[in-house]
C-alpha positions in Angstrom: -34.8 -9.8 -13.6 -36.4 -9.8 -16.9 -35.8 -12.2 -19.4 -34.4 -9.9 -22.0 -32.0 -8.1 -19.8 -30.9 -11.5 -18.2 -30.3 -12.4 -22.4 -27.9 -8.8 -22.6 -26.1 -9.8 -19.6 -25.0 -13.1 -20.6 -24.5 -13.0 -23.8 -23.4 -9.3 -24.6 -19.5 -10.2 -23.7 -19.8 -13.2 -26.2 -20.0 -11.2 -29.3 -16.6 -12.3 -31.3 -15.4 -12.0 -34.6 -16.4 -14.5 -36.9 -13.7 -16.7 -37.9 -11.9 -17.2 -41.0 -12.9 -19.9 -43.8 -10.8 -23.2 -43.2 -8.4 -25.0 -45.4 -9.2 -25.8 -49.0 -10.7 -29.8 -49.2 -8.7 -32.5 -51.0 -5.2 -33.1 -52.2 -2.6 -31.3 -54.5 -3.0 -32.2 -58.5 0.0 -34.1 -58.1 -1.2 -35.9 -55.1 -4.8 -36.3 -56.9 -2.8 -37.9 -59.6 -0.9 -40.5 -57.4 -4.4 -41.6 -55.5 -6.5 -42.1 -58.8 -4.6 -45.4 -59.3 -6.0 -47.0 -56.0 -9.4 -48.3 -54.7 -11.2 -47.0 -51.9 -11.3 -49.5 -48.7 -12.8 -47.4 -45.8 -14.2 -43.9 -45.4 -14.0 -42.4 -41.8 -15.3 -39.0 -40.0 -12.8 -37.7 -37.8 -13.5 -35.0 -35.0 -17.3 -35.0 -34.9 -19.9 -37.7 -33.9 -21.2 -39.5 -37.4 -24.7 -38.7 -36.1 -24.1 -35.1 -36.7 -23.8 -35.8 -40.0 -27.3 -36.8 -42.6 -28.1 -40.1 -43.4 -27.9 -39.4 -47.2 -24.5 -37.2 -46.5 -23.2 -40.6 -44.9 -24.3 -42.8 -47.8 -22.7 -40.8 -50.1 -19.4 -40.7 -48.8 -19.7 -44.4 -48.6 -20.5 -44.8 -52.1 -16.6 -44.1 -52.4 -15.9 -47.8 -51.0 -14.9 -49.9 -53.5 -14.7 -47.4 -56.6 -10.9 -45.7 -57.7 -9.9 -42.8 -55.5 -11.9 -39.7 -57.4 -10.6 -36.2 -56.5 -13.7 -34.3 -57.6 -16.2 -36.4 -55.4 -14.2 -35.9 -52.8 -14.1 -32.1 -52.9 -17.5 -32.0 -53.6 -18.2 -34.5 -50.8 -16.5 -32.1 -48.2 -18.4 -29.2 -49.1 -21.2 -30.8 -48.3 -19.4 -31.4 -45.0 -19.1 -27.7 -44.5 -22.6 -26.8 -45.3 -24.0 -29.0 -42.8 -21.4 -28.8 -39.8 -21.7 -25.2 -39.1 -19.3 -24.4 -36.8 -16.3 -26.6 -38.2 -14.0 -26.6 -40.7 -13.8 -29.9 -42.8 -10.8 -31.4 -44.7 -10.0 -34.6 -46.2 -7.0 -36.7 -45.7 -5.8 -39.7 -48.2 -4.4 -42.6 -46.1 -1.9 -46.0 -47.1 -5.1 -48.8 -46.8 -4.6 -52.0 -45.3 -4.1 -53.8 -48.5 -2.1 -53.3 -51.6 -3.1 -50.7 -54.0 -6.2 -49.3 -51.6 -6.2 -46.2 -49.5 -8.5 -44.8 -46.9 -10.4 -41.4 -47.0 -10.4 -39.4 -43.6 -12.5 -36.8 -43.5 -11.1 -34.5 -40.9 -13.9 -32.0 -39.1 -12.0 -29.3 -36.4 -14.2 -26.8 -34.4 -13.5 -23.2 -35.2 -12.4 -21.2 -32.6 -14.4 -18.3 -33.2 -18.2 -18.8 -35.4 -21.1 -16.9 -34.9 -24.4 -18.5 -36.5 -27.9 -17.9 -37.0 -30.6 -20.9 -37.0 -34.3 -21.4 -37.6 -35.1 -24.9 -36.4 -37.1 -26.4 -35.7 -40.2 -25.1 -37.8 -43.1 -27.2 -37.9 -46.7 -26.7 -39.1 -49.4 -29.0 -37.8 -52.9 -28.1 -39.8 -54.3 -28.8 -36.2 -51.6 -26.7 -33.8 -50.7 -24.0 -36.1 -46.7 -23.4 -36.1 -43.7 -24.1 -34.1 -40.8 -22.5 -34.6 -37.9 -21.7 -32.9 -35.6 -18.7 -33.9 -31.7 -17.8 -32.1 -28.5 -17.5 -33.2 -25.3 -19.7 -31.3 -21.7 -18.4 -30.5 -18.6 -20.9 -30.2 -15.4 -20.0 -29.0 -12.6 -22.5 -28.3 -14.5 -25.2 -26.7 -17.6 -23.1 -25.4 -21.2 -22.8 -27.0 -23.6 -20.2 -26.1 -27.2 -20.3 -27.7 -30.1 -17.9 -27.5 -33.2 -19.0 -28.6 -36.7 -17.7 -29.1 -39.5 -20.5 -29.0 -43.2 -20.7 -29.4 -44.1 -24.2 -29.8 -47.4 -27.0 -29.4 -45.6 -29.4 -31.0 -44.4 -31.6 -28.0 -47.1 -30.9 -24.8 -50.4 -30.5 -24.1 -49.7 -26.4 -23.7 -48.2 -23.9 -26.0 -44.9 -22.6 -25.0 -43.4 -19.8 -25.3 -40.4 -18.2 -24.2 -36.6 -17.4 -24.4 -34.0 -20.4 -23.7 -30.4 -19.8 -22.8 -27.6 -22.4 -22.9 -23.9 -22.2 -22.3 -21.7 -25.4 -23.0 -17.8 -26.0 -21.8 -17.1 -28.7 -24.1 -13.7 -30.1 -22.7 -12.8 -29.6 -19.0 -9.2 -31.1 -19.4 -10.6 -33.5 -21.7 -12.2 -33.9 -24.3 -14.4 -36.6 -22.3 -15.9 -34.5 -20.1 -18.5 -31.2 -20.6 -20.3 -29.2 -18.2 -23.0 -27.0 -19.3 -26.0 -25.1 -17.8 -29.6 -24.3 -19.1 -32.0 -21.3 -18.5 -35.8 -21.5 -19.8 -38.4 -18.9 -19.0 -41.8 -19.6 -21.0 -45.1 -18.1 -20.8 -47.5 -21.7 -21.7 -51.0 -21.1 -23.1 -53.4 -24.1 -22.1 -56.5 -24.4 -24.7 -59.9 -25.4 -23.5 -59.9 -29.2 -23.8 -57.2 -29.0 -21.2 -58.9 -26.5 -19.0 -62.1 -28.9 -19.4 -60.1 -31.8 -18.6 -58.9 -30.4 -15.4 -62.1 -29.9 -13.9 -62.7 -33.6 -14.0 -59.3 -34.3 -12.6 -58.6 -33.0 -9.7 -56.0 -35.9 -8.6 -53.7 -33.7 -11.7 -51.6 -30.7 -10.8 -53.1 -27.2 -12.6 -52.2 -25.2 -14.8 -49.2 -22.4 -14.4 -49.0 -18.7 -15.5 -45.1 -19.3 -16.0 -42.4 -21.6 -16.0 -38.5 -20.8 -15.5 -36.3 -23.7 -15.5 -32.4 -23.4 -13.9 -30.3 -26.7 -15.7 -27.0 -27.4 -14.9 -25.6 -30.5 -16.2 -22.5 -32.9 -16.4 -21.5 -35.4 -19.2 -19.2 -38.0 -19.6 -18.3 -39.7 -23.5 -16.4 -42.4 -22.7 -16.7 -44.1 -26.4 -17.7 -42.6 -29.6 -21.2 -42.5 -30.1 -22.0 -42.9 -26.6 -22.8 -40.5 -23.8 -23.9 -40.0 -20.3 -25.4 -37.1 -18.4 -26.0 -36.1 -14.7 -27.5 -32.9 -13.6 -30.7 -31.4 -11.7 -33.7 -29.4 -13.1 -35.2 -26.6 -11.1 -38.3 -25.5 -11.7 -40.8 -22.7 -10.8 -44.2 -22.5 -11.8 -46.5 -19.5 -11.3 -49.9 -20.8 -10.5 -53.0 -19.1 -9.8 -55.7 -22.0 -8.5 -56.8 -22.4 -6.1 -54.6 -19.3 -5.1 -51.8 -17.3 -6.5 -48.9 -18.9 -5.7 -44.9 -20.1 -6.5 -44.7 -24.1 -6.6 -40.8 -25.6 -7.0 -40.2 -28.6 -9.4 -37.1 -29.8 -8.5 -35.4 -32.8 -9.6 -32.5 -35.1 -10.7 -32.2 -35.6 -13.9 -29.9 -38.2 -15.5 -29.6 -39.6 -19.3 -27.6 -42.0 -21.6 -27.6 -42.0 -25.1 -26.1 -44.7 -27.4 -25.7 -44.7 -31.0 -24.0 -46.5 -33.9 -23.7 -47.2 -37.5 -22.5 -50.7 -39.4 -22.0 -51.2 -43.2 -22.8 -54.9 -44.2 -22.1 -56.8 -47.1 -24.5 -56.5 -50.1 -24.4 -52.7 -49.2 -26.9 -52.8 -46.1 -26.5 -50.1 -43.9 -27.6 -50.2 -39.9 -27.9 -47.2 -37.6 -29.2 -47.5 -34.1 -29.8 -45.4 -31.4 -31.2 -45.6 -28.1 -31.9 -43.0 -25.1 -33.0 -43.4 -21.7 -34.2 -40.3 -19.5 -34.6 -40.0 -15.7 -36.4 -37.4 -13.7 -37.0 -37.7 -10.3 -38.2 -34.6 -8.1 -37.8 -35.2 -4.4 -38.2 -33.4 -1.2 -34.4 -33.9 -1.0 -34.4 -30.8 -3.0 -37.1 -29.3 -1.2 -39.3 -30.2 -4.3 -43.3 -29.2 -4.0 -44.2 -32.1 -6.6 -42.6 -35.3 -5.8 -42.5 -37.9 -8.6 -40.3 -40.2 -10.7 -40.5 -40.2 -14.7 -38.8 -42.4 -16.6 -38.5 -42.6 -20.7 -36.9 -45.0 -23.2 -36.4 -44.7 -26.7 -34.8 -46.3 -29.7 -34.7 -45.6 -33.5 -33.3 -48.3 -36.2 -32.6 -47.1 -39.9 -31.8 -49.7 -42.4 -30.9 -48.2 -46.1 -29.8 -49.9 -49.2 -29.2 -47.9 -52.2 -32.0 -45.6 -52.3 -34.7 -47.8 -50.0 -34.7 -47.3 -45.8 -36.9 -49.0 -43.5 -37.3 -46.8 -40.0 -38.7 -48.3 -36.8 -39.1 -46.0 -33.8 -40.0 -46.7 -30.5 -40.8 -45.1 -27.5 -41.6 -46.1 -23.8 -42.3 -43.8 -20.5 -43.9 -44.3 -16.8 -44.5 -41.6 -14.4 -45.0 -42.5 -10.5 -46.3 -39.9 -8.5 -47.9 -36.5 -9.2 -46.3 -34.7 -12.0 -47.1 -31.3 -13.5 -48.9 -30.9 -17.1 -45.2 -30.5 -18.8 -44.2 -33.5 -17.8 -46.8 -35.8 -18.7 -46.5 -37.7 -22.1 -48.5 -36.9 -24.8 -49.0 -38.3 -28.1 -50.8 -36.5 -31.3 -48.2 -33.9 -32.8 -46.3 -34.1 -36.4 -43.8 -37.0 -35.2 -45.4 -39.1 -32.4 -49.4 -40.7 -33.9 -49.0 -38.9 -36.6 -52.6 -37.9 -38.4 -54.4 -37.3 -34.6 -54.9 -34.3 -32.3 -53.4 -34.3 -29.1 -56.8 -33.5 -27.1 -58.7 -36.3 -28.9 -55.7 -38.9 -27.4 -55.4 -37.6 -23.9 -56.1 -33.6 -23.7 -54.4 -33.8 -20.1 -51.2 -36.4 -21.5 -50.9 -39.3 -19.3 -48.5 -41.2 -16.9 -48.2 -44.1 -19.2 -47.2 -43.9 -22.5 -46.4 -46.6 -25.7 -45.8 -45.7 -29.2 -44.0 -46.6 -32.1 -43.7 -46.2 -35.7 -42.7 -48.1 -38.8 -41.8 -46.1 -42.3 -40.5 -47.1 -45.5 -38.7 -44.7 -48.0 -37.7 -44.7 -51.4 -36.1 -41.2 -51.8 -37.8 -38.9 -50.4 -40.7 -40.6 -50.7 -42.5 -42.0 -47.7 -45.0 -43.9 -46.0 -45.7 -44.6 -42.4 -47.8 -46.3 -39.8 -47.8 -44.8 -36.0 -49.2 -46.4 -33.3 -49.4 -45.8 -29.6 -51.5 -44.9 -26.8 -51.1 -42.8 -23.8 -52.9 -43.2 -20.4 -53.4 -42.9 -16.6 -52.2 -45.6 -14.0 -55.3 -48.1 -13.2 -56.4 -47.2 -16.6 -57.4 -49.5 -19.5 -54.9 -48.4 -22.5 -56.7 -47.3 -26.0 -54.3 -48.0 -29.0 -55.0 -45.7 -31.3 -53.3 -45.7 -35.3 -52.6 -43.5 -38.2 -51.2 -43.8 -41.6 -50.2 -41.6 -43.9 -47.8 -40.2 -46.9 -45.1 -37.7 -47.6 -41.5 -36.0 -48.6 -38.6 -36.2 -46.6 -35.1 -34.9 -46.9 -33.1 -37.3 -44.5 -33.5 -41.1 -43.6 -33.4 -40.1 -40.2 -36.4 -40.7 -36.8 -37.4 -36.6 -37.1 -34.7 -35.1 -38.8 -34.4 -32.9 -41.6 -37.2 -31.4 -44.1 -40.7 -33.1 -44.6 -44.0 -33.0 -45.8 -46.5 -35.4 -44.4 -50.4 -36.0 -45.0 -51.7 -38.0 -42.7 -55.1 -39.8 -41.6 -56.5 -41.3 -37.7 -57.6 -44.9 -38.3 -61.2 -44.4 -36.9 -64.8 -45.0 -38.0 -65.9 -41.2 -38.5 -64.2 -37.5 -38.6 -61.4 -39.3 -40.8 -59.9 -35.9 -41.8 -56.5 -35.4 -43.1 -54.0 -33.6 -40.9 -51.5 -31.9 -43.0 -47.9 -31.4 -41.8 -44.3 -29.7 -43.0 -41.2 -28.4 -41.8 -37.8 -28.9 -40.8 -35.4 -30.1 -37.8 -32.1 -30.4 -37.0 
């Protein structure tokens, strides 16, 4: 069945009316006058994870703490939250504080029963990779979420993927702690000359493919706020031409763990920490033609105070076995080893990855230093460095809008790499 036909069959029944607007923000005039006598001791967000809110918006919410309750400021924050949290209605509630003459402000987000929205993110330009973009729409009905996206991207792998991505999630299976989902991807990859030339010298690396399809069911458990565990399958079919036309399978068990948290410390310091682990194990038990195990560890840390932000990002990855090209690690894009061309680093990617990034921001201005290496087992790792400056709209590792100018640190061919775009 063609992907366009599958798209119509799956998503046509989900065309539902868009919900009416949610509640109006804030308290009544009389309540606002009374509350203005009190000092805000705490600000919290209910109904959605803090990670869904941008760092700058969360910082402005935290600025209410220690100040007299200001109804206009609260209303303005409610409107900003509504714009950022698509598919949710948002209201502010005032509660009695733990200390006399203090109150706490609770911003409560509730998912709309019906919501339909379009999006165009990520949308990224890299001067050595051209544009990468994802366009699509999503439908939310009660605890169900479905999306369809068309994407063309060269910002993640050694190949450029162009095709369709379909997703469905049921976000409450008896309890909000359990979710199930399924995804289907259909890509028509394009491999450039540097990758094809490197393949001719590396017979142990699996070759290129004309199409790639992935069917991925999963189950997620959210035991704590900011913590998520997911297990599932990734059943991928690759259509190859060399040495003979055939279809091979990369069928893998998958497991992912994510954790994130925020701490507001004395002196106005705010800490944001996130960590993630991903496992993919392709095995003959699933009748996979490829047999490999892939581990990826990721950690991000952000320290902010007033208009200053310090960011650190780290990645470590290993692959054991002969994995197809889409599983191999790559550096030299718009967020990893910025300033480098990925084909100069490793045109086939690698089975080992180590990367770090240090960044300082003052308001939207940023300076950064990336360093890392990608290599194969048995080889010597070569650490490369990239430096740059730019503008960024959100103090996160990869989210928000950005405009960057980066340079590779080497003795010759030190040309600038221009990058700009927006990510969710």
